[in-house]
PQR file with spaces between the fields and no chain letter, atoms N, CA, C, O and H, PARSE charges and radii, in Angstrom:
ATOM       1  N    MET     1     -34.379    5.177   -3.576 -0.4000 1.5000
ATOM       2  CA   MET     1     -33.040    5.128   -4.198 -0.0000 2.0000
ATOM       3  C    MET     1     -32.037    4.589   -3.201  0.5500 1.7000
ATOM       4  O    MET     1     -32.008    5.012   -2.045 -0.5500 1.4000
ATOM       5  N    GLN     2     -31.226    3.665   -3.645 -0.4000 1.5000
ATOM       6  CA   GLN     2     -30.217    3.077   -2.779 -0.0000 2.0000
ATOM       7  C    GLN     2     -28.940    3.891   -2.857  0.5500 1.7000
ATOM       8  O    GLN     2     -28.527    4.329   -3.931 -0.5500 1.4000
ATOM       9  H    GLN     2     -31.250    3.321   -4.584  0.4000 1.0000
ATOM      10  N    ILE     3     -28.321    4.087   -1.699 -0.4000 1.5000
ATOM      11  CA   ILE     3     -27.084    4.864   -1.638 -0.0000 2.0000
ATOM      12  C    ILE     3     -25.990    4.186   -2.477  0.5500 1.7000
ATOM      13  O    ILE     3     -25.152    4.847   -3.089 -0.5500 1.4000
ATOM      14  H    ILE     3     -28.657    3.732   -0.827  0.4000 1.0000
ATOM      15  N    ARG     4     -26.025    2.855   -2.484 -0.4000 1.5000
ATOM      16  CA   ARG     4     -24.994    2.094   -3.196 -0.0000 2.0000
ATOM      17  C    ARG     4     -24.934    2.488   -4.682  0.5500 1.7000
ATOM      18  O    ARG     4     -23.857    2.542   -5.276 -0.5500 1.4000
ATOM      19  H    ARG     4     -26.706    2.318   -1.986  0.4000 1.0000
ATOM      20  N    ASN     5     -26.103    2.760   -5.265 -0.4000 1.5000
ATOM      21  CA   ASN     5     -26.146    3.107   -6.694 -0.0000 2.0000
ATOM      22  C    ASN     5     -25.443    4.430   -6.970  0.5500 1.7000
ATOM      23  O    ASN     5     -24.930    4.650   -8.066 -0.5500 1.4000
ATOM      24  H    ASN     5     -26.977    2.716   -4.782  0.4000 1.0000
ATOM      25  N    VAL     6     -25.422    5.301   -5.978 -0.4000 1.5000
ATOM      26  CA   VAL     6     -24.704    6.578   -6.137 -0.0000 2.0000
ATOM      27  C    VAL     6     -23.256    6.424   -5.742  0.5500 1.7000
ATOM      28  O    VAL     6     -22.368    7.010   -6.361 -0.5500 1.4000
ATOM      29  H    VAL     6     -25.839    5.122   -5.087  0.4000 1.0000
ATOM      30  N    TRP     7     -23.019    5.638   -4.714 -0.4000 1.5000
ATOM      31  CA   TRP     7     -21.689    5.524   -4.139 -0.0000 2.0000
ATOM      32  C    TRP     7     -20.704    4.875   -5.089  0.5500 1.7000
ATOM      33  O    TRP     7     -19.579    5.354   -5.234 -0.5500 1.4000
ATOM      34  H    TRP     7     -23.741    5.162   -4.211  0.4000 1.0000
ATOM      35  N    LEU     8     -21.114    3.773   -5.752 -0.4000 1.5000
ATOM      36  CA   LEU     8     -20.158    3.021   -6.592 -0.0000 2.0000
ATOM      37  C    LEU     8     -19.602    3.847   -7.726  0.5500 1.7000
ATOM      38  O    LEU     8     -18.383    3.857   -7.900 -0.5500 1.4000
ATOM      39  H    LEU     8     -22.028    3.384   -5.635  0.4000 1.0000
ATOM      40  N    PRO     9     -20.418    4.553   -8.523 -0.5600 1.5000
ATOM      41  CA   PRO     9     -19.852    5.375   -9.578  0.2800 2.0000
ATOM      42  C    PRO     9     -18.917    6.460   -9.053  0.5500 1.7000
ATOM      43  O    PRO     9     -17.888    6.762   -9.656 -0.5500 1.4000
ATOM      44  N    TRP    10     -19.301    7.041   -7.909 -0.4000 1.5000
ATOM      45  CA   TRP    10     -18.437    8.104   -7.315 -0.0000 2.0000
ATOM      46  C    TRP    10     -17.125    7.501   -6.877  0.5500 1.7000
ATOM      47  O    TRP    10     -16.063    8.084   -7.095 -0.5500 1.4000
ATOM      48  H    TRP    10     -20.137    6.796   -7.419  0.4000 1.0000
ATOM      49  N    GLN    11     -17.192    6.321   -6.251 -0.4000 1.5000
ATOM      50  CA   GLN    11     -15.990    5.669   -5.767 -0.0000 2.0000
ATOM      51  C    GLN    11     -15.064    5.311   -6.938  0.5500 1.7000
ATOM      52  O    GLN    11     -13.849    5.485   -6.851 -0.5500 1.4000
ATOM      53  H    GLN    11     -18.054    5.848   -6.074  0.4000 1.0000
ATOM      54  N    ASN    12     -15.654    4.806   -8.038 -0.4000 1.5000
ATOM      55  CA   ASN    12     -14.854    4.441   -9.205 -0.0000 2.0000
ATOM      56  C    ASN    12     -14.183    5.680   -9.795  0.5500 1.7000
ATOM      57  O    ASN    12     -13.031    5.608  -10.222 -0.5500 1.4000
ATOM      58  H    ASN    12     -16.641    4.664   -8.109  0.4000 1.0000
ATOM      59  N    ARG    13     -14.870    6.792   -9.826 -0.4000 1.5000
ATOM      60  CA   ARG    13     -14.254    8.038  -10.297 -0.0000 2.0000
ATOM      61  C    ARG    13     -13.075    8.437   -9.419  0.5500 1.7000
ATOM      62  O    ARG    13     -12.026    8.842   -9.918 -0.5500 1.4000
ATOM      63  H    ARG    13     -15.806    6.851   -9.480  0.4000 1.0000
ATOM      64  N    GLN    14     -13.256    8.321   -8.121 -0.4000 1.5000
ATOM      65  CA   GLN    14     -12.175    8.685   -7.193 -0.0000 2.0000
ATOM      66  C    GLN    14     -10.973    7.766   -7.397  0.5500 1.7000
ATOM      67  O    GLN    14      -9.831    8.223   -7.345 -0.5500 1.4000
ATOM      68  H    GLN    14     -14.109    7.992   -7.715  0.4000 1.0000
ATOM      69  N    ILE    15     -11.215    6.497   -7.624 -0.4000 1.5000
ATOM      70  CA   ILE    15     -10.096    5.550   -7.830 -0.0000 2.0000
ATOM      71  C    ILE    15      -9.364    5.884   -9.096  0.5500 1.7000
ATOM      72  O    ILE    15      -8.133    5.887   -9.114 -0.5500 1.4000
ATOM      73  H    ILE    15     -12.143    6.126   -7.667  0.4000 1.0000
ATOM      74  N    GLU    16     -10.113    6.177  -10.200 -0.4000 1.5000
ATOM      75  CA   GLU    16      -9.476    6.522  -11.462 -0.0000 2.0000
ATOM      76  C    GLU    16      -8.646    7.772  -11.315  0.5500 1.7000
ATOM      77  O    GLU    16      -7.527    7.842  -11.825 -0.5500 1.4000
ATOM      78  H    GLU    16     -11.113    6.175  -10.185  0.4000 1.0000
ATOM      79  N    PHE    17      -9.189    8.774  -10.612 -0.4000 1.5000
ATOM      80  CA   PHE    17      -8.477   10.027  -10.387 -0.0000 2.0000
ATOM      81  C    PHE    17      -7.199    9.780   -9.595  0.5500 1.7000
ATOM      82  O    PHE    17      -6.152   10.352   -9.896 -0.5500 1.4000
ATOM      83  H    PHE    17     -10.097    8.717  -10.197  0.4000 1.0000
ATOM      84  N    ALA    18      -7.293    8.934   -8.595 -0.4000 1.5000
ATOM      85  CA   ALA    18      -6.132    8.643   -7.738 -0.0000 2.0000
ATOM      86  C    ALA    18      -5.067    7.946   -8.564  0.5500 1.7000
ATOM      87  O    ALA    18      -3.881    8.241   -8.418 -0.5500 1.4000
ATOM      88  H    ALA    18      -8.144    8.470   -8.350  0.4000 1.0000
ATOM      89  N    LYS    19      -5.476    7.013   -9.442 -0.4000 1.5000
ATOM      90  CA   LYS    19      -4.492    6.319  -10.283 -0.0000 2.0000
ATOM      91  C    LYS    19      -3.758    7.295  -11.179  0.5500 1.7000
ATOM      92  O    LYS    19      -2.538    7.213  -11.321 -0.5500 1.4000
ATOM      93  H    LYS    19      -6.440    6.774   -9.561  0.4000 1.0000
ATOM      94  N    LYS    20      -4.502    8.238  -11.797 -0.4000 1.5000
ATOM      95  CA   LYS    20      -3.863    9.219  -12.671 -0.0000 2.0000
ATOM      96  C    LYS    20      -2.893   10.097  -11.890  0.5500 1.7000
ATOM      97  O    LYS    20      -1.811   10.419  -12.380 -0.5500 1.4000
ATOM      98  H    LYS    20      -5.493    8.306  -11.682  0.4000 1.0000
ATOM      99  N    GLU    21      -3.275   10.478  -10.690 -0.4000 1.5000
ATOM     100  CA   GLU    21      -2.389   11.303   -9.856 -0.0000 2.0000
ATOM     101  C    GLU    21      -1.109   10.537   -9.478  0.5500 1.7000
ATOM     102  O    GLU    21      -0.013   11.097   -9.493 -0.5500 1.4000
ATOM     103  H    GLU    21      -4.154   10.216  -10.292  0.4000 1.0000
ATOM     104  N    ILE    22      -1.267    9.265   -9.143 -0.4000 1.5000
ATOM     105  CA   ILE    22      -0.108    8.457   -8.801 -0.0000 2.0000
ATOM     106  C    ILE    22       0.837    8.345   -9.971  0.5500 1.7000
ATOM     107  O    ILE    22       2.046    8.498   -9.802 -0.5500 1.4000
ATOM     108  H    ILE    22      -2.157    8.811   -9.131  0.4000 1.0000
ATOM     109  N    VAL    23       0.312    8.082  -11.165 -0.4000 1.5000
ATOM     110  CA   VAL    23       1.155    7.950  -12.368 -0.0000 2.0000
ATOM     111  C    VAL    23       1.860    9.271  -12.646  0.5500 1.7000
ATOM     112  O    VAL    23       3.050    9.282  -12.959 -0.5500 1.4000
ATOM     113  H    VAL    23      -0.670    7.958  -11.302  0.4000 1.0000
ATOM     114  N    LYS    24       1.138   10.384  -12.536 -0.4000 1.5000
ATOM     115  CA   LYS    24       1.724   11.689  -12.794 -0.0000 2.0000
ATOM     116  C    LYS    24       2.827   12.004  -11.804  0.5500 1.7000
ATOM     117  O    LYS    24       3.895   12.485  -12.182 -0.5500 1.4000
ATOM     118  H    LYS    24       0.171   10.375  -12.282  0.4000 1.0000
ATOM     119  N    ASN    25       2.565   11.731  -10.537 -0.4000 1.5000
ATOM     120  CA   ASN    25       3.581   12.008   -9.507 -0.0000 2.0000
ATOM     121  C    ASN    25       4.781   11.099   -9.679  0.5500 1.7000
ATOM     122  O    ASN    25       5.915   11.521   -9.455 -0.5500 1.4000
ATOM     123  H    ASN    25       1.698   11.340  -10.230  0.4000 1.0000
ATOM     124  N    HIS    26       4.547    9.861  -10.073 -0.4000 1.5000
ATOM     125  CA   HIS    26       5.639    8.901  -10.239 -0.0000 2.0000
ATOM     126  C    HIS    26       6.528    9.353  -11.405  0.5500 1.7000
ATOM     127  O    HIS    26       7.754    9.311  -11.304 -0.5500 1.4000
ATOM     128  H    HIS    26       3.626    9.518  -10.255  0.4000 1.0000
ATOM     129  N    SER    27       5.916    9.779  -12.497 -0.4000 1.5000
ATOM     130  CA   SER    27       6.723   10.201  -13.654 -0.0000 2.0000
ATOM     131  C    SER    27       7.528   11.481  -13.288  0.5500 1.7000
ATOM     132  O    SER    27       8.671   11.638  -13.715 -0.5500 1.4000
ATOM     133  H    SER    27       4.920    9.813  -12.580  0.4000 1.0000
ATOM     134  N    ASN    28       6.933   12.363  -12.516 -0.4000 1.5000
ATOM     135  CA   ASN    28       7.655   13.548  -12.050 -0.0000 2.0000
ATOM     136  C    ASN    28       8.825   13.165  -11.174  0.5500 1.7000
ATOM     137  O    ASN    28       9.911   13.739  -11.258 -0.5500 1.4000
ATOM     138  H    ASN    28       6.004   12.236  -12.168  0.4000 1.0000
ATOM     139  N    TRP    29       8.573   12.165  -10.320 -0.4000 1.5000
ATOM     140  CA   TRP    29       9.623   11.699   -9.426 -0.0000 2.0000
ATOM     141  C    TRP    29      10.760   11.080  -10.240  0.5500 1.7000
ATOM     142  O    TRP    29      11.933   11.313   -9.946 -0.5500 1.4000
ATOM     143  H    TRP    29       7.691   11.698  -10.251  0.4000 1.0000
ATOM     144  N    LEU    30      10.422   10.307  -11.243 -0.4000 1.5000
ATOM     145  CA   LEU    30      11.469    9.694  -12.093 -0.0000 2.0000
ATOM     146  C    LEU    30      12.303   10.775  -12.804  0.5500 1.7000
ATOM     147  O    LEU    30      13.526   10.672  -12.899 -0.5500 1.4000
ATOM     148  H    LEU    30       9.470   10.118  -11.482  0.4000 1.0000
ATOM     149  N    LYS    31      11.614   11.808  -13.297 -0.4000 1.5000
ATOM     150  CA   LYS    31      12.326   12.904  -13.959 -0.0000 2.0000
ATOM     151  C    LYS    31      13.248   13.603  -12.996  0.5500 1.7000
ATOM     152  O    LYS    31      14.376   13.944  -13.351 -0.5500 1.4000
ATOM     153  H    LYS    31      10.620   11.892  -13.220  0.4000 1.0000
ATOM     154  N    SER    32      12.793   13.820  -11.798 -0.4000 1.5000
ATOM     155  CA   SER    32      13.607   14.500  -10.820 -0.0000 2.0000
ATOM     156  C    SER    32      14.809   13.662  -10.392  0.5500 1.7000
ATOM     157  O    SER    32      15.818   14.208   -9.944 -0.5500 1.4000
ATOM     158  H    SER    32      11.877   13.543  -11.510  0.4000 1.0000
ATOM     159  N    ARG    33      14.708   12.328  -10.529 -0.4000 1.5000
ATOM     160  CA   ARG    33      15.782   11.424  -10.165 -0.0000 2.0000
ATOM     161  C    ARG    33      16.701   11.128  -11.348  0.5500 1.7000
ATOM     162  O    ARG    33      17.696   10.423  -11.185 -0.5500 1.4000
ATOM     163  H    ARG    33      13.889   11.884  -10.893  0.4000 1.0000
ATOM     164  N    SER    34      16.391   11.648  -12.527 -0.4000 1.5000
ATOM     165  CA   SER    34      17.132   11.247  -13.742 -0.0000 2.0000
ATOM     166  C    SER    34      18.597   11.692  -13.665  0.5500 1.7000
ATOM     167  O    SER    34      19.449   11.139  -14.360 -0.5500 1.4000
ATOM     168  H    SER    34      15.583   12.222  -12.659  0.4000 1.0000
ATOM     169  N    ASP    35      18.894   12.696  -12.818 -0.4000 1.5000
ATOM     170  CA   ASP    35      20.281   13.132  -12.697 -0.0000 2.0000
ATOM     171  C    ASP    35      21.139   12.100  -11.980  0.5500 1.7000
ATOM     172  O    ASP    35      22.366   12.202  -11.995 -0.5500 1.4000
ATOM     173  H    ASP    35      18.203   13.146  -12.253  0.4000 1.0000
ATOM     174  N    VAL    36      20.509   11.102  -11.349 -0.4000 1.5000
ATOM     175  CA   VAL    36      21.255   10.082  -10.637 -0.0000 2.0000
ATOM     176  C    VAL    36      21.672    8.962  -11.591  0.5500 1.7000
ATOM     177  O    VAL    36      22.533    8.144  -11.270 -0.5500 1.4000
ATOM     178  H    VAL    36      19.513   11.020  -11.337  0.4000 1.0000
ATOM     179  N    TYR    37      21.040    8.942  -12.778 -0.4000 1.5000
ATOM     180  CA   TYR    37      21.297    7.878  -13.739 -0.0000 2.0000
ATOM     181  C    TYR    37      21.942    8.474  -14.982  0.5500 1.7000
ATOM     182  O    TYR    37      21.571    9.568  -15.409 -0.5500 1.4000
ATOM     183  H    TYR    37      20.340    9.607  -13.039  0.4000 1.0000
ATOM     184  N    ASP    38      22.902    7.766  -15.566 -0.4000 1.5000
ATOM     185  CA   ASP    38      23.442    8.230  -16.828 -0.0000 2.0000
ATOM     186  C    ASP    38      22.595    7.650  -17.983  0.5500 1.7000
ATOM     187  O    ASP    38      21.616    6.946  -17.735 -0.5500 1.4000
ATOM     188  H    ASP    38      23.203    6.878  -15.219  0.4000 1.0000
ATOM     189  N    GLU    39      22.971    7.946  -19.246 -0.4000 1.5000
ATOM     190  CA   GLU    39      22.166    7.567  -20.380 -0.0000 2.0000
ATOM     191  C    GLU    39      22.044    6.065  -20.551  0.5500 1.7000
ATOM     192  O    GLU    39      21.047    5.583  -21.088 -0.5500 1.4000
ATOM     193  H    GLU    39      23.767    8.517  -19.448  0.4000 1.0000
ATOM     194  N    SER    40      23.044    5.316  -20.102 -0.4000 1.5000
ATOM     195  CA   SER    40      23.009    3.863  -20.283 -0.0000 2.0000
ATOM     196  C    SER    40      22.113    3.213  -19.227  0.5500 1.7000
ATOM     197  O    SER    40      21.851    2.013  -19.296 -0.5500 1.4000
ATOM     198  H    SER    40      23.855    5.707  -19.665  0.4000 1.0000
ATOM     199  N    GLY    41      21.644    3.987  -18.257 -0.4000 1.5000
ATOM     200  CA   GLY    41      20.806    3.447  -17.222 -0.0000 2.0000
ATOM     201  C    GLY    41      21.579    2.953  -16.017  0.5500 1.7000
ATOM     202  O    GLY    41      20.998    2.438  -15.061 -0.5500 1.4000
ATOM     203  H    GLY    41      21.856    4.963  -18.200  0.4000 1.0000
ATOM     204  N    ALA    42      22.915    3.116  -16.068 -0.4000 1.5000
ATOM     205  CA   ALA    42      23.726    2.720  -14.922 -0.0000 2.0000
ATOM     206  C    ALA    42      23.580    3.774  -13.819  0.5500 1.7000
ATOM     207  O    ALA    42      23.462    4.968  -14.097 -0.5500 1.4000
ATOM     208  H    ALA    42      23.386    3.534  -16.844  0.4000 1.0000
ATOM     209  N    GLN    43      23.591    3.323  -12.598 -0.4000 1.5000
ATOM     210  CA   GLN    43      23.377    4.282  -11.507 -0.0000 2.0000
ATOM     211  C    GLN    43      24.686    4.992  -11.164  0.5500 1.7000
ATOM     212  O    GLN    43      25.743    4.372  -11.057 -0.5500 1.4000
ATOM     213  H    GLN    43      23.687    2.353  -12.372  0.4000 1.0000
ATOM     214  N    ILE    44      24.583    6.284  -10.999 -0.4000 1.5000
ATOM     215  CA   ILE    44      25.713    7.118  -10.591 -0.0000 2.0000
ATOM     216  C    ILE    44      25.463    7.584   -9.184  0.5500 1.7000
ATOM     217  O    ILE    44      24.432    8.201   -8.916 -0.5500 1.4000
ATOM     218  H    ILE    44      23.724    6.788  -11.086  0.4000 1.0000
ATOM     219  N    TYR    45      26.357    7.314   -8.292 -0.4000 1.5000
ATOM     220  CA   TYR    45      26.182    7.744   -6.887 -0.0000 2.0000
ATOM     221  C    TYR    45      26.861    9.086   -6.708  0.5500 1.7000
ATOM     222  O    TYR    45      28.070    9.221   -6.891 -0.5500 1.4000
ATOM     223  H    TYR    45      27.195    6.813   -8.510  0.4000 1.0000
ATOM     224  N    CYS    46      26.073   10.059   -6.351 -0.4000 1.5000
ATOM     225  CA   CYS    46      26.579   11.418   -6.191 -0.0000 2.0000
ATOM     226  C    CYS    46      27.200   11.593   -4.805  0.5500 1.7000
ATOM     227  O    CYS    46      27.685   12.676   -4.477 -0.5500 1.4000
ATOM     228  H    CYS    46      25.091    9.949   -6.202  0.4000 1.0000
């Protein structure tokens, strides 16, 4: 059995998981920053 055959699927799973985490964290970050923007999307400097 070649290690590569085991490694690639595992690596792909890790990459997919990382992408989901990044998207989740980014959306949380945007929500936490929403107080800096008004409804029109113009930036408000606090």
